[in-house]
C-alpha positions in Angstrom: 6.5 57.9 -20.4 3.7 56.3 -22.3 6.1 53.7 -23.7 7.3 52.8 -20.2 3.7 52.5 -19.0 2.8 50.3 -21.9 5.9 48.1 -21.2 4.8 47.9 -17.5 1.3 46.8 -18.5 2.7 44.2 -20.9 5.0 42.9 -18.1 2.1 42.8 -15.7 0.0 40.9 -18.2 2.8 38.4 -18.9 3.4 38.0 -15.1 -0.3 37.4 -14.5 -0.4 34.7 -17.3 2.7 33.0 -15.8 1.0 33.0 -12.4 -2.2 31.6 -13.8 -0.1 28.8 -15.5 1.7 28.2 -12.2 -1.5 27.9 -10.3 -2.9 25.5 -12.9 0.2 23.4 -12.6 0.0 23.4 -8.8 -3.6 22.3 -9.0 -2.6 19.5 -11.5 0.1 18.4 -9.1 -2.3 18.4 -6.2 -4.7 16.2 -8.2 -1.9 13.8 -9.2 -0.8 13.6 -5.5 -4.3 12.9 -4.4 -4.7 10.2 -7.0 -1.4 8.6 -6.1 -2.2 8.7 -2.4 -5.6 7.0 -3.1 -3.9 4.3 -5.2 -1.2 3.8 -2.6 -3.8 3.4 0.2 -5.8 1.0 -1.9 -2.7 -1.1 -2.6 -1.6 -1.1 1.0 -5.1 -2.3 2.0 -5.0 -5.1 -0.5 -1.5 -6.1 0.6 -2.6 -6.1 4.3 -5.6 -8.3 3.5 -3.4 -10.7 1.5 -0.9 -10.9 4.3 -3.7 -11.6 6.8 -5.1 -14.4 4.6 -1.7 -16.0 4.2 -1.0 -15.7 7.9 -4.3 -17.6 8.6 -3.3 -20.2 6.0 0.1 -20.7 7.6 -1.4 -20.9 11.1 -3.9 -23.5 9.9 -1.1 -25.5 8.3 1.0 -25.3 11.4 -2.0 -26.4 13.6 -2.7 -29.3 11.2 0.9 -30.4 11.3 0.9 -30.4 15.1 -2.3 -32.4 15.2 -0.8 -34.9 12.7 2.4 -35.1 14.8 0.3 -35.6 17.9 -1.5 -38.5 16.2 1.7 -40.1 15.1 3.3 -39.7 18.5 0.2 -41.4 20.1 0.6 -44.3 17.7 4.3 -44.7 18.3 3.6 -44.6 22.1 1.0 -47.3 21.7 3.5 -49.4 19.7 6.3 -48.8 22.2 3.9 -49.8 25.0 2.9 -53.0 23.2 6.5 -54.1 22.8 7.4 -53.4 26.4 4.8 -55.7 27.7 
């Protein structure tokens, strides 16, 4: 009986050690996931800012092209008007 009780106590101690290691592993995984989430959010923020900047640059380029086209069109209209007279 004492032998069985001693075996049960050893089993309980081993089980408690395994549970402690499991909890430590879970906490480590939680920390890793938090860190990964923070890095992902930071990267997405950087990407979003970069896309906005590029969008503004493209819009500015398009607007500039339209202004240049408008200027060229005015000049060609003037030349056409001069030759019609």
